[in-house]
C-alpha positions in Angstrom: 88.5 -45.6 -108.6 89.8 -42.2 -107.0 93.1 -40.7 -106.3 92.1 -40.9 -102.8 91.5 -44.5 -102.7 95.0 -45.1 -104.1 96.8 -43.3 -101.3 98.7 -45.2 -98.8 97.7 -44.0 -95.2 100.8 -42.3 -93.4 101.9 -43.5 -89.9 101.4 -40.5 -87.8 103.3 -39.9 -84.4 100.6 -37.6 -83.0 101.3 -36.2 -79.2 98.8 -33.5 -79.5 95.8 -35.6 -78.4 93.7 -34.3 -81.4 92.4 -36.6 -83.9 94.2 -37.1 -87.1 92.1 -37.7 -90.3 92.5 -41.4 -91.2 93.2 -41.0 -94.9 96.6 -38.7 -94.7 99.2 -39.7 -97.2 101.9 -37.5 -95.6 102.3 -36.0 -92.1 105.1 -34.2 -90.1 105.4 -33.3 -86.6 107.6 -30.2 -86.0 110.7 -31.1 -84.1 110.6 -28.3 -81.7 107.9 -26.5 -79.8 107.3 -22.8 -80.8 105.6 -19.9 -79.0 102.4 -18.3 -80.3 101.7 -14.4 -80.3 100.5 -14.9 -76.5 103.7 -16.5 -75.5 102.4 -20.0 -75.2 104.3 -23.1 -76.3 102.7 -25.1 -79.1 103.2 -28.1 -81.1 102.2 -28.3 -84.6 101.5 -31.4 -86.7 100.8 -30.8 -90.5 99.4 -33.4 -92.7 98.0 -33.8 -96.2 95.2 -36.0 -97.9 94.1 -36.4 -101.4 90.4 -36.7 -100.2 88.3 -33.8 -101.0 88.2 -30.8 -98.6 84.6 -31.3 -98.0 85.2 -35.0 -96.8 87.8 -34.1 -94.4 86.0 -30.8 -93.1 82.9 -33.1 -92.6 85.0 -35.7 -90.8 86.4 -33.2 -88.4 83.2 -31.5 -87.9 81.9 -34.8 -86.5 85.1 -35.8 -84.7 85.4 -32.2 -82.7 81.8 -31.5 -82.6 82.1 -29.1 -79.7 84.7 -26.8 -81.4 83.8 -23.5 -82.5 84.4 -23.0 -86.4 85.8 -20.0 -88.5 86.0 -19.6 -92.1 89.8 -19.4 -92.9 89.2 -16.5 -95.3 88.3 -14.7 -92.1 91.1 -15.9 -89.9 94.1 -13.4 -89.7 96.5 -16.2 -89.4 95.6 -17.9 -92.6 94.1 -15.2 -94.9 97.4 -13.3 -95.2 99.3 -16.6 -96.2 97.2 -17.9 -99.0 95.5 -16.0 -102.0 93.3 -18.8 -103.1 92.4 -20.2 -99.5 89.2 -22.2 -98.8 88.8 -24.1 -95.8 87.8 -24.1 -91.9 89.6 -23.8 -88.5 88.0 -25.7 -85.6 89.1 -24.2 -82.3 88.9 -25.7 -78.7 90.6 -24.6 -75.5 94.2 -24.0 -76.3 94.1 -26.1 -79.7 92.9 -26.1 -83.2 92.5 -27.8 -86.3 92.6 -26.2 -89.6 91.6 -27.9 -92.9 92.2 -26.2 -96.2 93.4 -25.9 -99.8 95.7 -23.4 -100.5 94.8 -23.3 -104.2 92.1 -25.0 -106.5 94.4 -27.9 -107.5 96.3 -28.6 -104.1 95.7 -31.5 -101.9 93.8 -30.9 -98.7 96.2 -29.6 -95.9 95.5 -30.1 -92.0 97.2 -28.1 -89.3 96.6 -29.6 -85.9 98.2 -27.3 -83.2 98.1 -27.9 -79.4 99.3 -25.2 -77.2 100.0 -25.1 -73.4 99.4 -22.4 -70.7 101.8 -19.4 -70.8 104.8 -20.4 -68.5 
């Protein structure tokens, strides 16, 4: 039995409209909207899973099959924040999902962000 099979799925309040990986053990929706660099208001849900990075990446690649994919080591928002970063960012319209490990032994992190148009 692996660690992932022992995890109890978290109950997730998700107003983003984007899918949440089904086997997260914790999730948190930020309590207020924030603006991005372009002045758009964004909601941010962060989650964590004990499943492998590859399993979560593959699930999101299937769930968001029309999204464009970026290696997070080439993404300015993430590469500056984490030294041992490994993961992907799937972008569509005014939203993205980032799936990554911040370090080798870390759980798999998931950032789900949905922005609205500039007001």
